[in-house]
C-alpha positions as CSV (number, residue, x, y, z in Angstrom):
1,M,141.1,5.7,48.4
2,F,140.3,6.5,44.7
3,P,136.5,6.9,45.3
4,E,137.3,9.4,48.1
5,I,139.5,11.3,45.6
6,G,136.6,11.4,43.2
7,Q,134.2,12.7,45.9
8,F,136.7,15.3,46.9
9,S,137.2,16.4,43.3
10,L,133.5,16.9,43.0
11,I,133.5,19.0,46.2
12,L,136.3,21.2,44.8
13,S,134.5,21.5,41.5
14,L,131.5,22.9,43.4
15,F,133.7,25.5,45.0
16,F,135.1,26.6,41.7
17,A,131.6,26.6,40.2
18,L,130.4,28.9,43.0
19,S,133.4,31.2,42.2
20,L,132.5,31.1,38.5
21,A,128.9,31.9,39.3
22,F,129.6,35.1,41.3
23,L,133.1,36.5,40.7
24,P,132.6,37.5,37.0
25,L,129.2,39.0,37.9
26,I,130.8,41.1,40.6
27,G,133.5,42.1,38.1
28,Y,130.8,43.2,35.7
29,R,129.0,45.3,38.3
30,K,132.2,46.9,39.5
31,G,134.0,47.1,36.2
32,N,136.8,45.0,37.6
33,R,138.7,43.5,34.6
34,F,140.6,41.0,36.8
35,L,137.4,39.4,38.0
36,L,135.9,39.4,34.5
37,Q,139.0,37.6,33.2
38,S,138.8,35.0,36.0
39,A,135.8,33.4,34.3
40,Q,137.9,31.4,31.8
41,P,140.4,29.8,34.1
42,L,137.7,29.1,36.7
43,T,135.7,27.2,34.0
44,F,138.7,25.1,32.9
45,I,139.6,24.2,36.5
46,M,136.0,23.2,37.4
47,S,135.7,21.1,34.2
48,A,139.0,19.4,34.9
49,L,137.9,18.4,38.4
50,V,134.6,17.0,37.1
51,L,136.5,15.0,34.5
52,V,138.8,13.6,37.3
53,S,135.7,12.4,39.1
54,F,134.3,10.8,36.0
55,V,137.5,9.0,35.2
56,I,137.8,7.7,38.8
57,L,134.2,6.3,38.7
58,S,134.9,4.8,35.3
59,A,138.0,3.0,36.8
60,S,135.9,1.8,39.7
61,F,133.6,0.1,37.2
62,L,136.4,-1.3,35.0
63,M,138.2,-2.7,38.1
64,D,135.1,-4.2,39.7
65,D,135.4,-2.1,42.8
66,F,132.2,-3.4,44.5
67,S,133.1,-1.5,47.7
68,V,131.4,1.4,45.9
69,L,127.7,1.1,46.4
70,Y,126.8,2.4,42.9
71,V,129.2,0.0,41.2
72,S,127.9,-3.0,43.2
73,Q,124.3,-2.1,42.2
74,N,124.9,-1.6,38.5
75,S,127.8,-3.9,37.4
76,N,129.0,-7.5,37.6
77,S,132.4,-9.1,37.2
78,Q,131.2,-11.2,34.2
79,L,129.8,-8.1,32.4
80,P,131.6,-7.4,29.1
81,V,134.1,-4.5,29.5
82,W,132.2,-2.2,27.1
83,Y,129.1,-2.6,29.2
84,K,131.1,-2.1,32.4
85,F,132.0,1.3,31.2
86,S,128.6,2.3,29.9
87,A,127.1,0.9,33.1
88,L,128.5,4.1,34.7
89,W,125.4,6.0,33.3
90,G,123.1,3.0,33.6
91,G,121.7,4.3,36.9
92,H,120.7,7.6,38.5
93,E,123.9,8.7,40.2
94,G,126.3,7.9,37.3
95,S,124.0,9.3,34.7
96,L,123.8,12.5,36.7
97,L,127.6,12.6,36.8
98,L,127.6,12.2,33.0
99,W,125.1,15.1,32.8
100,V,127.5,17.3,34.9
101,L,130.5,16.2,32.7
102,V,128.6,17.2,29.5
103,L,127.6,20.5,31.1
104,S,131.2,21.3,32.1
105,G,132.3,20.3,28.6
106,W,129.9,22.8,27.1
107,C,131.1,25.4,29.6
108,S,134.7,24.8,28.5
109,A,133.8,25.0,24.8
110,V,132.2,28.4,25.5
111,A,135.3,29.5,27.5
112,I,137.6,28.6,24.6
113,K,135.6,30.9,22.4
114,V,134.9,33.6,25.0
115,R,137.5,36.0,23.6
116,T,135.4,36.4,20.4
117,L,132.8,38.1,22.5
118,P,132.7,41.6,24.1
119,E,134.7,41.7,27.3
120,D,131.6,42.4,29.4
121,V,129.4,39.7,27.8
122,G,131.5,36.5,27.6
123,P,132.3,36.4,31.4
124,V,128.6,37.0,32.2
125,V,127.6,34.1,30.0
126,L,130.1,31.8,31.8
127,S,128.8,33.1,35.1
128,V,125.3,32.0,34.2
129,L,126.6,28.6,33.2
130,G,128.4,28.5,36.5
131,M,125.2,29.0,38.3
132,I,123.7,26.0,36.4
133,C,126.7,23.9,37.3
134,V,126.3,24.9,41.0
135,G,122.7,23.6,40.9
136,F,123.6,20.2,39.4
137,L,126.8,19.7,41.3
138,S,124.8,20.4,44.5
139,F,122.2,17.9,43.4
140,L,124.9,15.3,42.8
141,L,126.8,15.9,46.0
142,F,123.9,16.3,48.4
143,T,121.4,13.7,47.1
144,S,123.1,11.4,44.6
145,S,126.7,10.8,45.3
146,P,128.1,8.0,43.1
147,F,131.1,7.4,45.4
148,A,129.2,6.2,48.5
149,R,131.0,3.2,50.1
150,L,129.7,-0.2,51.2
151,L,132.4,-0.8,53.7
152,P,132.9,-3.0,55.6
153,D,130.4,-5.4,54.0
154,V,131.8,-5.6,50.4
155,P,129.9,-8.1,48.2
156,A,131.9,-10.7,46.3
157,D,130.1,-9.7,43.1
158,G,127.8,-7.0,41.8
159,G,124.1,-7.0,41.2
160,D,124.6,-6.6,37.4
161,L,123.4,-4.0,35.0
162,N,119.8,-4.0,34.1
163,P,119.5,-6.5,31.2
164,L,117.5,-4.1,29.2
165,L,120.5,-1.8,29.1
166,Q,123.1,-4.4,28.1
167,D,123.1,-3.2,24.6
168,F,125.1,-0.9,22.2
169,G,122.3,1.6,22.5
170,L,123.3,2.4,26.1
171,I,126.8,3.2,25.0
172,V,125.8,5.9,22.5
173,H,122.2,7.1,23.2
174,P,122.5,8.7,26.7
175,P,125.7,10.7,26.0
176,V,124.5,12.0,22.7
177,L,121.0,12.8,24.1
178,Y,122.7,14.7,27.0
179,M,124.8,16.7,24.6
180,G,121.6,18.0,23.2
181,Y,119.7,18.4,26.4
182,V,122.5,20.2,28.2
183,G,123.6,22.1,25.1
184,F,120.5,24.3,25.3
185,S,121.9,25.7,28.6
186,V,124.3,27.7,26.5
187,A,121.5,29.4,24.6
188,F,119.8,30.0,28.0
189,A,123.0,31.5,29.4
190,F,123.3,33.8,26.5
191,A,119.7,34.9,26.8
192,V,120.1,35.7,30.5
193,A,123.5,37.4,29.9
194,A,121.8,39.6,27.2
195,L,119.1,40.6,29.7
196,I,121.7,41.5,32.3
197,T,124.0,43.4,29.9
198,G,121.4,44.8,27.6
199,N,123.4,43.5,24.6
200,L,120.7,41.9,22.6
201,N,121.4,42.6,18.9
202,A,122.3,41.0,15.6
203,S,125.8,40.2,16.8
204,W,124.4,38.4,19.9
205,A,122.1,36.3,17.7
206,R,124.9,35.5,15.3
207,W,127.0,34.1,18.1
208,V,124.2,32.1,19.7
209,R,123.1,30.4,16.5
210,P,125.9,27.9,16.1
211,W,125.7,26.8,19.7
212,T,121.9,26.3,19.4
213,A,122.3,24.5,16.1
214,A,124.9,22.2,17.6
215,A,122.7,21.4,20.6
216,W,119.7,20.8,18.3
217,A,121.8,18.5,16.1
218,F,122.9,16.4,19.1
219,L,119.4,16.2,20.5
220,T,118.1,15.2,17.0
221,L,120.7,12.4,16.9
222,G,119.9,11.4,20.5
223,I,116.2,11.0,19.8
224,T,116.9,9.2,16.6
225,L,119.2,6.7,18.4
226,G,116.6,6.2,21.1
227,S,113.9,5.4,18.6
228,W,116.2,3.0,16.8
229,W,117.2,1.3,20.1
230,A,113.6,0.9,21.3
231,Y,112.7,-0.6,17.9
232,Y,115.1,-3.4,17.9
233,E,115.7,-4.0,21.6
234,L,112.2,-4.2,23.1
235,G,110.9,-6.8,20.7
236,W,107.6,-4.9,20.0
237,G,108.5,-3.6,16.5
238,G,107.6,0.0,17.3
239,W,109.7,3.1,16.8
240,W,107.7,5.6,19.0
241,F,105.3,5.0,21.8
242,W,104.5,8.6,23.1
243,D,106.0,7.5,26.4
244,P,106.1,10.5,28.7
245,V,109.9,10.4,28.9
246,E,110.1,10.2,25.1
247,N,108.0,13.2,25.0
248,A,110.3,14.9,27.5
249,S,113.1,14.8,25.0
250,F,110.8,15.7,22.1
251,M,109.4,18.9,23.6
252,P,112.8,20.7,23.9
253,W,113.5,19.5,20.3
254,L,110.3,21.3,19.1
255,A,111.0,24.4,21.2
256,G,114.7,24.3,20.0
257,T,113.6,24.2,16.4
258,A,111.5,27.3,17.0
259,L,114.4,28.9,18.7
260,L,116.6,28.3,15.7
261,H,114.1,30.0,13.4
262,S,113.7,32.9,15.7
263,L,117.4,33.4,16.0
264,A,117.7,33.6,12.2
265,V,115.1,36.4,12.1
266,T,116.8,38.3,15.0
267,E,120.1,38.1,13.3
268,K,119.0,39.1,9.8
269,R,116.2,41.6,10.6
270,G,116.5,42.5,14.3
271,V,113.0,41.4,15.1
272,F,111.6,38.6,17.4
273,K,114.0,39.6,20.1
274,S,111.5,39.1,22.9
275,W,110.4,35.8,21.4
276,T,114.0,34.6,21.0
277,V,114.8,35.2,24.6
278,L,111.6,33.5,25.8
279,L,112.2,30.5,23.5
280,A,115.7,30.1,24.9
281,I,114.3,30.1,28.5
282,F,111.4,27.8,27.4
283,T,113.7,25.3,25.7
284,F,116.0,25.1,28.7
285,S,113.1,24.8,31.1
286,L,111.8,21.8,29.1
287,S,115.2,20.2,29.3
288,L,115.0,20.5,33.1
289,L,111.5,19.2,33.0
290,G,112.8,16.1,31.3
291,A,115.3,15.6,34.0
292,F,112.5,16.0,36.6
293,L,110.3,13.4,34.9
294,V,113.1,10.9,34.7
295,R,114.5,11.3,38.2
296,S,111.5,12.2,40.4
297,G,109.7,8.9,40.6
298,V,106.4,10.5,39.2
299,L,106.6,8.2,36.2
300,T,107.0,4.4,35.9
301,S,108.9,4.0,32.6
302,V,111.7,2.0,31.1
303,H,113.5,5.3,30.8
304,S,113.2,6.3,34.5
305,F,116.4,6.4,36.6
306,A,115.1,7.0,40.1
307,A,112.0,6.9,42.3
308,D,113.0,9.2,45.1
309,P,110.6,12.1,45.6
310,T,113.4,14.1,47.4
311,R,115.5,14.1,44.3
312,G,112.5,15.2,42.3
313,M,111.9,18.1,44.6
314,F,115.5,19.2,44.3
315,I,115.2,19.4,40.5
316,L,111.8,21.1,40.8
317,A,113.5,23.7,43.0
318,L,116.2,24.2,40.3
319,L,113.5,24.6,37.7
320,V,111.7,27.2,39.8
321,V,115.0,29.1,40.5
322,F,116.4,29.1,37.0
323,V,113.2,29.6,35.0
324,G,111.5,31.8,37.6
325,G,114.6,34.0,38.0
326,S,115.1,34.3,34.2
327,L,111.4,35.2,33.6
328,L,111.6,37.8,36.4
329,L,114.6,39.3,34.8
330,Y,112.9,39.3,31.4
331,A,109.9,41.1,33.0
332,I,112.2,43.8,34.3
333,R,113.9,44.2,31.0
334,A,110.9,43.6,28.7
335,A,110.8,47.2,27.4
336,E,114.4,47.1,26.3
337,V,114.1,44.0,24.2
338,R,111.1,44.9,22.1
339,S,111.6,45.1,18.4
340,S,110.4,48.1,16.4
341,V,111.2,46.7,12.9
342,S,108.1,46.0,10.7
343,F,107.7,43.4,8.0
344,G,105.1,42.5,5.3
345,A,102.5,39.7,5.4
346,T,104.4,37.8,2.7
347,G,107.9,38.5,3.9
348,R,110.1,35.7,5.1
349,E,109.6,37.0,8.7
350,A,105.9,36.3,8.4
351,W,106.4,32.7,7.3
352,L,109.0,32.0,10.0
353,L,106.6,33.6,12.5
354,L,103.9,31.2,11.4
355,N,106.3,28.3,11.7
356,N,107.2,29.3,15.2
357,I,103.5,29.6,16.2
358,L,102.9,26.1,14.9
359,L,106.0,24.7,16.6
360,T,104.9,26.3,19.9
361,V,101.4,24.8,19.6
362,L,102.9,21.4,18.9
363,T,105.1,21.7,22.0
364,L,102.2,22.8,24.2
365,T,100.1,19.9,22.7
366,V,102.7,17.4,23.8
367,L,103.2,19.1,27.1
368,L,99.5,19.0,27.9
369,G,99.2,15.3,27.0
370,T,102.3,14.4,29.1
371,L,101.5,16.4,32.2
372,Y,97.7,16.2,32.3
373,P,97.6,12.6,33.7
374,L,100.2,13.5,36.3
375,I,98.3,16.6,37.5
376,F,95.0,14.7,37.5
377,D,96.6,12.0,39.7
378,A,98.3,14.5,42.0
379,L,95.0,16.2,42.6
380,G,93.5,12.9,43.7
381,L,91.0,12.8,40.8
382,G,92.0,9.3,39.7
383,K,94.3,7.9,37.1
384,I,93.9,8.5,33.4
385,S,95.9,7.6,30.4
386,V,96.7,9.9,27.5
387,G,98.2,7.8,24.7
388,A,98.8,7.5,21.0
389,P,95.2,8.3,19.9
390,Y,95.3,11.8,21.4
391,F,98.8,12.6,20.2
392,N,98.3,11.2,16.7
393,S,94.9,12.9,16.1
394,V,96.1,16.3,17.5
395,F,99.8,16.3,16.5
396,T,99.6,15.0,12.9
397,P,97.5,17.7,11.2
398,I,99.5,20.5,12.8
399,A,102.7,18.8,11.8
400,L,101.6,18.5,8.2
401,L,100.6,22.1,8.1
402,L,104.0,23.0,9.6
403,I,105.8,21.2,6.7
404,V,103.6,23.1,4.2
405,F,104.6,26.5,5.5
406,M,108.2,25.4,6.3
407,A,108.8,24.8,2.5
408,V,107.4,28.3,1.6
409,G,109.6,30.3,3.9
410,P,113.0,30.0,2.1
411,L,111.4,31.0,-1.2
412,S,110.3,34.4,0.1
413,K,112.5,37.5,0.6
414,W,113.0,39.4,3.8
415,H,110.5,42.2,4.6
416,H,108.3,41.7,1.6
417,T,107.7,39.3,-1.3
418,P,105.2,39.9,-4.1
419,F,102.3,37.5,-3.6
420,N,102.0,36.6,-7.2
421,V,105.6,35.3,-7.2
422,I,105.0,33.0,-4.3
423,F,101.6,31.9,-5.7
424,K,103.1,31.0,-9.1
425,V,105.9,28.8,-7.7
426,C,103.7,27.2,-5.1
427,S,101.0,26.4,-7.6
428,V,103.4,24.5,-9.9
429,A,104.8,22.6,-6.9
430,A,101.3,21.8,-5.6
431,V,100.3,20.3,-9.0
432,V,103.5,18.2,-9.2
433,A,103.1,17.0,-5.5
434,V,99.4,16.1,-5.8
435,L,99.9,14.2,-9.1
436,S,103.1,12.4,-7.8
437,A,101.4,11.4,-4.6
438,G,98.3,10.3,-6.5
439,L,100.3,8.0,-8.7
440,V,101.9,6.3,-5.7
441,V,98.5,5.9,-4.0
442,Y,97.0,4.5,-7.2
443,C,99.8,2.0,-7.7
444,Y,99.8,0.7,-4.1
445,E,96.1,1.2,-3.3
446,F,96.7,3.5,-0.3
447,G,94.0,5.7,1.2
448,F,93.4,9.5,1.4
449,T,95.5,10.0,4.5
450,V,98.6,8.6,2.7
451,W,97.8,10.6,-0.4
452,L,97.6,13.8,1.7
453,S,100.8,13.1,3.6
454,L,102.8,12.1,0.6
455,A,101.5,15.2,-1.3
456,V,102.9,17.4,1.6
457,A,106.2,15.5,1.5
458,F,106.6,15.9,-2.3
459,W,105.5,19.6,-2.0
460,G,108.4,20.1,0.4
461,V,110.9,18.5,-1.9
462,C,109.7,20.4,-4.9
463,L,109.9,23.8,-3.2
464,S,113.3,23.0,-1.7
465,F,114.7,22.1,-5.1
466,T,113.1,25.2,-6.6
467,D,114.6,27.4,-4.0
468,W,118.1,25.9,-4.5
469,F,117.9,26.0,-8.3
470,G,116.7,29.6,-8.3
471,K,119.8,30.6,-6.2
472,V,122.4,28.7,-8.2
473,S,121.0,29.6,-11.6
474,A,121.0,33.4,-10.9
475,G,123.9,35.3,-12.5
476,A,126.4,34.5,-15.2
477,K,128.9,32.5,-13.1
478,G,127.3,29.1,-13.8
479,I,125.5,26.6,-11.5
480,I,128.5,24.9,-9.9
481,P,130.4,28.1,-8.9
482,R,127.2,29.6,-7.6
483,A,126.4,26.4,-5.7
484,R,129.8,26.5,-4.0
485,Q,129.3,30.1,-2.9
486,L,126.1,29.3,-1.0
487,P,126.8,29.3,2.7
488,R,126.9,26.1,4.8
489,N,124.1,27.5,6.9
490,Y,121.8,27.4,3.8
491,Y,122.8,23.9,2.9
492,G,122.3,22.9,6.6
493,M,118.8,24.3,6.5
494,L,118.0,22.6,3.2
495,L,119.3,19.2,4.4
496,A,117.3,19.5,7.7
497,H,114.1,20.3,5.8
498,L,114.6,17.4,3.4
499,G,115.4,15.2,6.4
500,M,112.1,16.1,8.0
501,V,110.3,15.2,4.7
502,V,112.2,11.8,4.5
503,T,111.1,11.1,8.1
504,L,107.5,11.9,7.2
505,V,107.6,9.5,4.3
506,G,109.0,6.8,6.5
507,I,106.4,7.3,9.2
508,V,103.5,7.3,6.8
509,L,104.6,4.2,4.9
510,V,105.6,2.1,7.9
511,S,102.2,2.9,9.4
512,V,100.1,1.8,6.5
513,N,102.2,-0.6,4.5
514,S,103.6,-3.0,7.2
515,Q,102.4,-6.4,8.2
516,E,102.8,-8.4,11.4
517,S,101.8,-11.8,12.6
518,M,101.7,-13.4,16.0
519,L,102.0,-17.1,15.5
520,R,102.5,-20.4,17.3
521,L,105.4,-22.1,15.7
522,S,107.6,-25.2,16.3
523,P,110.9,-26.0,14.6
524,G,110.1,-27.3,11.1
525,D,107.0,-25.0,10.7
526,R,106.6,-22.3,8.1
527,A,104.7,-19.0,8.0
528,R,104.0,-16.6,5.2
529,V,103.9,-12.8,5.9
530,A,103.7,-10.0,3.2
531,G,105.0,-12.3,0.5
532,Y,107.9,-13.6,2.5
533,E,108.1,-17.2,3.7
534,F,109.7,-17.8,7.1
535,H,111.0,-21.3,8.0
536,F,111.5,-22.0,11.7
537,D,114.7,-24.2,11.3
538,Q,115.8,-25.0,14.9
539,M,116.3,-23.9,18.5
540,E,119.5,-24.3,20.4
541,Q,120.8,-23.3,23.9
542,V,123.8,-20.9,24.0
543,K,125.7,-19.3,26.8
544,G,126.7,-15.7,27.0
545,P,129.1,-13.9,29.4
546,N,126.3,-13.4,32.0
547,Y,123.3,-15.1,30.6
548,V,122.0,-18.3,29.0
549,A,119.7,-18.1,25.9
550,S,117.4,-20.1,23.8
551,K,118.4,-19.1,20.2
552,G,116.2,-19.7,17.2
553,Q,117.1,-19.9,13.5
554,F,114.6,-18.6,10.9
555,T,115.3,-18.6,7.2
556,A,113.4,-16.0,5.1
557,Y,112.6,-16.7,1.5
558,Y,111.2,-14.4,-1.2
559,A,110.3,-15.9,-4.6
560,N,111.9,-19.2,-3.4
561,K,115.3,-17.5,-2.8
562,V,116.9,-17.1,0.6
563,V,117.0,-13.4,1.6
564,A,118.0,-13.7,5.2
565,V,118.8,-16.0,8.1
566,L,117.6,-14.6,11.4
567,H,118.6,-15.6,15.0
568,P,116.2,-14.3,17.6
569,E,117.0,-15.1,21.3
570,K,115.3,-15.4,24.6
571,R,117.9,-14.6,27.2
572,F,117.9,-15.5,30.9
573,F,120.3,-13.3,33.0
574,T,121.3,-15.4,35.9
575,T,122.3,-12.7,38.4
576,R,119.1,-10.6,38.1
577,Q,116.9,-13.7,37.3
578,Q,115.4,-11.7,34.5
579,V,114.3,-12.8,31.0
580,M,114.9,-10.5,28.0
581,T,113.9,-10.8,24.3
582,E,116.6,-10.2,21.7
583,A,114.9,-9.6,18.3
584,A,116.6,-10.5,15.0
585,L,116.4,-8.1,12.0
586,D,117.4,-8.1,8.4
587,A,117.5,-4.4,7.5
588,G,116.9,-3.0,4.1
589,F,116.4,0.3,2.4
590,T,112.7,-0.3,1.7
591,R,111.8,-3.0,4.3
592,D,112.9,-4.7,7.5
593,L,112.3,-8.3,8.3
594,Y,111.9,-8.6,12.1
595,V,111.5,-11.8,14.2
596,S,110.9,-11.8,17.9
597,L,110.4,-14.8,20.3
598,G,107.6,-14.7,22.8
599,E,106.9,-17.2,25.5
600,R,107.6,-20.9,25.2
601,L,104.2,-22.6,24.9
602,D,105.1,-26.3,25.3
603,D,108.1,-28.5,24.8
604,S,108.6,-27.4,21.2
605,A,106.2,-24.6,20.3
606,W,107.0,-20.9,20.8
607,G,105.0,-17.7,20.4
608,V,106.7,-15.9,17.5
609,R,106.2,-12.4,16.2
610,I,107.1,-11.7,12.6
611,Y,107.0,-8.2,11.2
612,V,107.7,-6.9,7.7
613,K,108.3,-3.2,8.2
614,S,108.0,-1.0,5.1
615,F,110.4,2.0,4.8
616,V,111.0,2.1,8.6
617,R,114.7,3.0,8.0
618,W,113.6,6.2,6.4
619,I,112.5,7.5,9.8
620,W,116.1,7.3,11.1
621,L,117.6,8.3,7.8
622,G,115.6,11.5,8.0
623,G,116.8,12.0,11.6
624,L,120.5,11.6,10.5
625,M,119.9,14.1,7.7
626,M,118.4,16.6,10.1
627,M,121.4,16.1,12.5
628,A,123.9,16.6,9.7
629,G,122.0,19.8,8.6
630,G,122.2,21.2,12.1
631,L,126.0,20.5,12.4
632,L,126.6,21.9,8.9
633,A,124.7,25.1,9.9
634,A,126.7,25.3,13.2
635,L,130.0,25.1,11.2
636,D,129.2,28.0,8.9
637,K,132.3,30.1,8.4
638,R,130.8,33.4,9.3
639,Y,130.2,32.2,12.9
640,R,134.0,31.9,13.3
641,K,134.4,35.7,12.9
642,R,135.4,37.8,15.9
643,T,132.4,39.5,17.3
644,R,132.7,42.9,19.0
645,G,130.2,45.4,20.2
């Protein structure tokens, strides 16, 4: 009975989404205030109905209702309760329902704030979001219903959740990632609404910025969580593999970063209007592309949800309709969104323009490396692989150049900045950065690449501190009062820039200053890696809720002192007949100790991987700093002001 209610609730939500997609637009065309004002209640009703469906499916998982096909395929009665709940988005249908729930949540958030917009703009924004909801609700109902029944042959137990997903990472990573992915639909909706209404000005940019910053912050956190999850769960010790689906989340992040910078210029100076609109469309289209790659079956990946080409064609059709329609509208309105304001070659606009060009090049670089093998294969030209060597060799120098220019932008003034002022500050920062990096390289005997990368990182820190100190030391009020007066948006930008630098340092040091060993060890054996001595103490058999495991114990010593006791496991999941590796870690600020069990080689010996990872936590610390910076910028007080006109 309850699954049918969930299905009916989805059908009703599609009806209200259709109403939201068309009634406010009709009201805008005819000047009908009643239809315009219907946008807000229609949004709330649609969102409530989606929430009802989500709650019902959650209850089906928690109550082990294996009469529901999706539940029987992705859950098990012995599964811990927290995994039963997160199993809801462990497969295609449930993850798509989560996507729709997050989308409706963003729609409701916009509806709550819609009264701060002009009366003819807010409803049009909600109408565009309603169209997106229609597309995904149709996809859910017509190709991917999570409420399909198995009656009358109801299994006694479920097929269990994929063992790879039975982890805390599943609980937090997909919802947060979807908050970022789907959040860019708000920026897209505002861009399309601006093209429809012709209301593309500083007020428009000021209203869009917090939504874009919030979506960017969530996507940053989602990517960070995904990297951390892959690092400790897969047993390979890596934090990024340039997997096509990893790239699918990284591309909208790069485009969204460019969009944030472009919005800043549009708000402050009224320029880059065309580029801002195009970046909003481009970022959203990359989010849809990510959904296509995951759900179409064109990729074989640990991230993939489905292998049904029909579903892939549906998303491809959505991509064509939304992106093609918005680009057609842009072509019609192109003359009306051009900017006529000029700026100097050393003004802040120029530096932000340069940053955006580099971000766009980086996005296209990743896009080419991701799609080229798929296109090559689709044309029957054979199978090729584009992996880390391509991405690292092409992406790295452009990314370093981006950080160089990123640090200069905040120092310059709008329109024009005397070149000698910029040169003086940058020269001092360059000397400090080069000498500091050289000292580190000399002490630890690193190579030229590390020296160059660390010099760029120290350059960014020096210029960020110089910019902050210059702002707080100006005037007679004192440093602390001036620091308090700086807006949250500025501190958010500063924190995000520093976070990128911290991530860069982590990437460089973990790449060149980590050690790993693949060993054959038996209980009682010892191994020495990077100055640490690992004692293989024992193996024991343990039983989990839905698995049995071989659990090892390793004691790590440094300078004859115990620093960690590690318990890696090799788990056998009985229902799925699948073996999984559970790595053991001892995390530290400057290093991680990481032990992973491989295959059992004979009665007592095991293949063992031991890693000593240098500064790997800095990668995720930088990600958290960037996320916090994005949220801080989104919460700037001036974005709460009522916008009219």
